[in-house]
The first five atom37 places (N, CA, C, CB, O) and aatype in JSON, in Angstrom:
{
  "aatype": [12, 11, 9, 19, 15, 10, 19, 10, 9, 9, 19, 0, 10, 15, 19, 18, 10, 16, 7, 19, 9, 17, 18, 13, 9, 3, 11, 7, 11, 7, 7, 8, 11, 11, 0, 14, 12, 9, 9, 1, 0, 9, 7, 0, 10, 12, 12, 19, 0, 18, 13, 9, 12, 0, 9, 1, 7, 13, 2],
  "atom_mask": [
    [1, 1, 1, 1, 1],
    [1, 1, 1, 1, 1],
    [1, 1, 1, 1, 1],
    [1, 1, 1, 1, 1],
    [1, 1, 1, 1, 1],
    [1, 1, 1, 1, 1],
    [1, 1, 1, 1, 1],
    [1, 1, 1, 1, 1],
    [1, 1, 1, 1, 1],
    [1, 1, 1, 1, 1],
    [1, 1, 1, 1, 1],
    [1, 1, 1, 1, 1],
    [1, 1, 1, 1, 1],
    [1, 1, 1, 1, 1],
    [1, 1, 1, 1, 1],
    [1, 1, 1, 1, 1],
    [1, 1, 1, 1, 1],
    [1, 1, 1, 1, 1],
    [1, 1, 1, 0, 1],
    [1, 1, 1, 1, 1],
    [1, 1, 1, 1, 1],
    [1, 1, 1, 1, 1],
    [1, 1, 1, 1, 1],
    [1, 1, 1, 1, 1],
    [1, 1, 1, 1, 1],
    [1, 1, 1, 1, 1],
    [1, 1, 1, 1, 1],
    [1, 1, 1, 0, 1],
    [1, 1, 1, 1, 1],
    [1, 1, 1, 0, 1],
    [1, 1, 1, 0, 1],
    [1, 1, 1, 1, 1],
    [1, 1, 1, 1, 1],
    [1, 1, 1, 1, 1],
    [1, 1, 1, 1, 1],
    [1, 1, 1, 1, 1],
    [1, 1, 1, 1, 1],
    [1, 1, 1, 1, 1],
    [1, 1, 1, 1, 1],
    [1, 1, 1, 1, 1],
    [1, 1, 1, 1, 1],
    [1, 1, 1, 1, 1],
    [1, 1, 1, 0, 1],
    [1, 1, 1, 1, 1],
    [1, 1, 1, 1, 1],
    [1, 1, 1, 1, 1],
    [1, 1, 1, 1, 1],
    [1, 1, 1, 1, 1],
    [1, 1, 1, 1, 1],
    [1, 1, 1, 1, 1],
    [1, 1, 1, 1, 1],
    [1, 1, 1, 1, 1],
    [1, 1, 1, 1, 1],
    [1, 1, 1, 1, 1],
    [1, 1, 1, 1, 1],
    [1, 1, 1, 1, 1],
    [1, 1, 1, 0, 1],
    [1, 1, 1, 1, 1],
    [1, 1, 1, 1, 1]
  ],
  "atom_positions": [
    [[0.81, -1.19, 0.0], [0.0, 0.0, 0.0], [0.86, 1.26, 0.0], [-0.93, -0.01, 1.19], [0.45, 2.3, -0.51]],
    [[2.05, 1.15, 0.57], [2.92, 2.33, 0.59], [3.41, 2.68, -0.81], [4.11, 2.09, 1.52], [3.64, 3.85, -1.12]],
    [[3.57, 1.68, -1.66], [3.98, 1.95, -3.04], [2.87, 2.69, -3.78], [4.34, 0.63, -3.79], [3.13, 3.62, -4.54]],
    [[1.63, 2.27, -3.54], [0.48, 2.94, -4.16], [0.41, 4.39, -3.7], [-0.83, 2.21, -3.83], [0.15, 5.28, -4.51]],
    [[0.62, 4.63, -2.42], [0.55, 6.0, -1.92], [1.7, 6.85, -2.45], [0.58, 6.0, -0.39], [1.51, 8.03, -2.73]],
    [[2.86, 6.26, -2.6], [3.99, 6.99, -3.17], [3.71, 7.37, -4.62], [5.27, 6.16, -3.08], [3.98, 8.49, -5.04]],
    [[3.17, 6.43, -5.38], [2.83, 6.71, -6.77], [1.74, 7.78, -6.83], [2.36, 5.42, -7.49], [1.79, 8.66, -7.69]],
    [[0.76, 7.7, -5.93], [-0.32, 8.68, -5.9], [0.21, 10.09, -5.65], [-1.34, 8.32, -4.83], [-0.2, 11.02, -6.34]],
    [[1.09, 10.26, -4.69], [1.59, 11.61, -4.4], [2.49, 12.12, -5.52], [2.35, 11.61, -3.06], [2.48, 13.31, -5.81]],
    [[3.26, 11.25, -6.15], [4.1, 11.68, -7.26], [3.24, 12.11, -8.45], [5.07, 10.55, -7.69], [3.51, 13.15, -9.06]],
    [[2.22, 11.33, -8.77], [1.33, 11.69, -9.87], [0.56, 12.96, -9.53], [0.35, 10.53, -10.16], [0.38, 13.82, -10.4]],
    [[0.11, 13.08, -8.3], [-0.64, 14.28, -7.9], [0.22, 15.54, -8.03], [-1.14, 14.13, -6.45], [-0.24, 16.55, -8.55]],
    [[1.44, 15.47, -7.55], [2.32, 16.63, -7.66], [2.64, 16.97, -9.11], [3.62, 16.38, -6.9], [2.68, 18.14, -9.48]],
    [[2.86, 15.95, -9.93], [3.17, 16.21, -11.33], [1.96, 16.8, -12.06], [3.62, 14.93, -12.03], [2.12, 17.69, -12.89]],
    [[0.74, 16.32, -11.76], [-0.46, 16.88, -12.37], [-0.65, 18.32, -11.93], [-1.7, 16.04, -12.0], [-0.94, 19.19, -12.76]],
    [[-0.47, 18.59, -10.65], [-0.64, 19.95, -10.14], [0.4, 20.89, -10.76], [-0.51, 19.96, -8.59], [0.06, 21.98, -11.21]],
    [[1.64, 20.47, -10.8], [2.69, 21.32, -11.38], [2.5, 21.54, -12.87], [4.06, 20.71, -11.12], [2.85, 22.6, -13.39]],
    [[1.96, 20.54, -13.57], [1.64, 20.72, -14.98], [0.6, 21.82, -15.15], [1.13, 19.4, -15.6], [0.71, 22.67, -16.04]],
    [[-0.42, 21.81, -14.29], [-1.42, 22.87, -14.33], [-0.84, 24.23, -14.04], [0.0, 0.0, 0.0], [-1.22, 25.22, -14.67]],
    [[0.06, 24.3, -13.08], [0.7, 25.58, -12.73], [1.53, 26.1, -13.9], [1.59, 25.43, -11.47], [1.44, 27.28, -14.25]],
    [[2.33, 25.24, -14.48], [3.16, 25.65, -15.62], [2.3, 26.09, -16.79], [4.1, 24.51, -16.05], [2.57, 27.11, -17.41]],
    [[1.25, 25.31, -17.08], [0.35, 25.64, -18.17], [-0.32, 26.99, -17.91], [-0.71, 24.55, -18.35], [-0.48, 27.78, -18.84]],
    [[-0.71, 27.25, -16.66], [-1.35, 28.52, -16.3], [-0.43, 29.69, -16.58], [-1.77, 28.51, -14.83], [-0.85, 30.69, -17.17]],
    [[0.84, 29.59, -16.16], [1.76, 30.7, -16.35], [2.13, 30.9, -17.82], [3.02, 30.49, -15.53], [2.31, 32.03, -18.26]],
    [[2.24, 29.83, -18.57], [2.52, 29.96, -20.01], [1.32, 30.61, -20.7], [2.83, 28.58, -20.65], [1.48, 31.51, -21.53]],
    [[0.12, 30.14, -20.35], [-1.1, 30.7, -20.95], [-1.3, 32.15, -20.55], [-2.32, 29.87, -20.55], [-1.72, 32.97, -21.36]],
    [[-1.0, 32.48, -19.29], [-1.14, 33.86, -18.81], [-0.17, 34.78, -19.54], [-0.91, 33.92, -17.29], [-0.5, 35.92, -19.86]],
    [[1.04, 34.27, -19.81], [2.03, 35.06, -20.53], [1.6, 35.36, -21.95], [0.0, 0.0, 0.0], [1.99, 36.39, -22.51]],
    [[0.8, 34.47, -22.54], [0.32, 34.67, -23.9], [-0.99, 35.46, -23.93], [0.13, 33.34, -24.59], [-1.5, 35.77, -25.01]],
    [[-1.53, 35.79, -22.76], [-2.75, 36.57, -22.71], [-4.02, 35.74, -22.76], [0.0, 0.0, 0.0], [-5.1, 36.29, -22.99]],
    [[-3.92, 34.45, -22.55], [-5.09, 33.58, -22.63], [-5.83, 33.49, -21.32], [0.0, 0.0, 0.0], [-5.33, 33.89, -20.26]],
    [[-7.04, 32.96, -21.4], [-7.87, 32.81, -20.22], [-8.53, 31.43, -20.22], [-8.95, 33.92, -20.15], [-9.74, 31.32, -20.01]],
    [[-7.76, 30.4, -20.45], [-8.31, 29.04, -20.49], [-8.58, 28.53, -19.09], [-7.35, 28.08, -21.23], [-7.85, 28.85, -18.15]],
    [[-9.64, 27.74, -18.96], [-9.99, 27.17, -17.66], [-9.32, 25.83, -17.43], [-11.49, 27.02, -17.54], [-9.3, 25.33, -16.31]],
    [[-8.77, 25.24, -18.46], [-8.17, 23.91, -18.34], [-7.05, 23.86, -17.31], [-7.64, 23.46, -19.68], [-7.01, 22.89, -16.54]],
    [[-6.14, 24.83, -17.23], [-5.09, 24.76, -16.2], [-5.66, 24.74, -14.78], [-4.15, 25.93, -16.35], [-5.12, 24.07, -13.91]],
    [[-6.73, 25.47, -14.55], [-7.33, 25.49, -13.22], [-7.96, 24.14, -12.89], [-8.38, 26.61, -13.11], [-7.9, 23.68, -11.75]],
    [[-8.57, 23.51, -13.89], [-9.18, 22.19, -13.68], [-8.1, 21.16, -13.39], [-10.03, 21.77, -14.91], [-8.27, 20.31, -12.52]],
    [[-6.99, 21.23, -14.11], [-5.88, 20.3, -13.88], [-5.31, 20.51, -12.49], [-4.78, 20.49, -14.95], [-5.0, 19.54, -11.79]],
    [[-5.15, 21.76, -12.07], [-4.65, 22.03, -10.73], [-5.61, 21.51, -9.67], [-4.42, 23.54, -10.52], [-5.19, 21.0, -8.64]],
    [[-6.91, 21.64, -9.93], [-7.9, 21.14, -8.97], [-7.84, 19.62, -8.86], [-9.32, 21.57, -9.39], [-7.95, 19.07, -7.77]],
    [[-7.66, 18.93, -9.97], [-7.54, 17.47, -9.96], [-6.3, 17.06, -9.17], [-7.47, 16.9, -11.4], [-6.35, 16.13, -8.36]],
    [[-5.19, 17.73, -9.41], [-3.97, 17.44, -8.66], [-4.14, 17.68, -7.17], [0.0, 0.0, 0.0], [-3.65, 16.9, -6.35]],
    [[-4.83, 18.76, -6.83], [-5.06, 19.06, -5.41], [-5.95, 18.0, -4.77], [-5.69, 20.44, -5.26], [-5.72, 17.61, -3.63]],
    [[-6.97, 17.54, -5.48], [-7.84, 16.49, -4.95], [-7.08, 15.18, -4.76], [-9.02, 16.27, -5.88], [-7.34, 14.44, -3.8]],
    [[-6.16, 14.89, -5.66], [-5.35, 13.69, -5.51], [-4.44, 13.81, -4.29], [-4.5, 13.44, -6.77], [-4.23, 12.83, -3.58]],
    [[-3.91, 15.01, -4.04], [-3.08, 15.2, -2.85], [-3.91, 15.08, -1.57], [-2.38, 16.57, -2.9], [-3.44, 14.56, -0.56]],
    [[-5.15, 15.57, -1.62], [-6.04, 15.41, -0.47], [-6.29, 13.93, -0.2], [-7.38, 16.14, -0.71], [-6.3, 13.49, 0.95]],
    [[-6.49, 13.15, -1.27], [-6.69, 11.71, -1.1], [-5.46, 11.08, -0.46], [-6.99, 11.03, -2.46], [-5.58, 10.2, 0.39]],
    [[-4.28, 11.52, -0.86], [-3.05, 11.0, -0.26], [-2.99, 11.31, 1.23], [-1.82, 11.59, -0.98], [-2.68, 10.44, 2.04]],
    [[-3.29, 12.57, 1.59], [-3.2, 12.94, 3.0], [-4.27, 12.24, 3.85], [-3.33, 14.44, 3.14], [-4.03, 11.93, 5.01]],
    [[-5.43, 12.01, 3.27], [-6.44, 11.22, 4.0], [-5.94, 9.81, 4.23], [-7.79, 11.19, 3.24], [-6.12, 9.25, 5.31]],
    [[-5.3, 9.23, 3.21], [-4.73, 7.89, 3.38], [-3.62, 7.92, 4.42], [-4.18, 7.36, 2.04], [-3.49, 6.97, 5.2]],
    [[-2.84, 8.97, 4.45], [-1.74, 9.06, 5.41], [-2.27, 9.18, 6.84], [-0.84, 10.26, 5.09], [-1.72, 8.58, 7.76]],
    [[-3.32, 9.95, 7.02], [-3.89, 10.11, 8.35], [-4.51, 8.8, 8.83], [-4.93, 11.23, 8.35], [-4.42, 8.47, 10.01]],
    [[-5.14, 8.08, 7.92], [-5.77, 6.82, 8.31], [-4.78, 5.69, 8.47], [-6.81, 6.43, 7.3], [-5.13, 4.62, 8.97]],
    [[-3.56, 5.89, 8.06], [-2.51, 4.88, 8.3], [-2.24, 3.94, 7.15], [0.0, 0.0, 0.0], [-1.69, 2.86, 7.37]],
    [[-2.62, 4.28, 5.93], [-2.36, 3.46, 4.75], [-2.88, 2.03, 4.91], [-0.87, 3.43, 4.45], [-2.14, 1.07, 4.68]],
    [[-4.1, 1.9, 5.31], [-4.67, 0.57, 5.52], [-4.69, -0.19, 4.27], [-6.05, 0.63, 6.08], [-5.13, -1.34, 4.25]]
  ]
}
């Protein structure tokens, strides 16, 4: 279960950081796309799932 949680947090961080990078690139070009915010929200939800698993003890 610890391997699953490690993979979850790595994927969550990479998804979140992809959204952040996409947001700043899009902002620099003057765009207003909602996709970067949705990607960041998905990454944040995955991190919340990780922390809930961590608090419960990785059962």
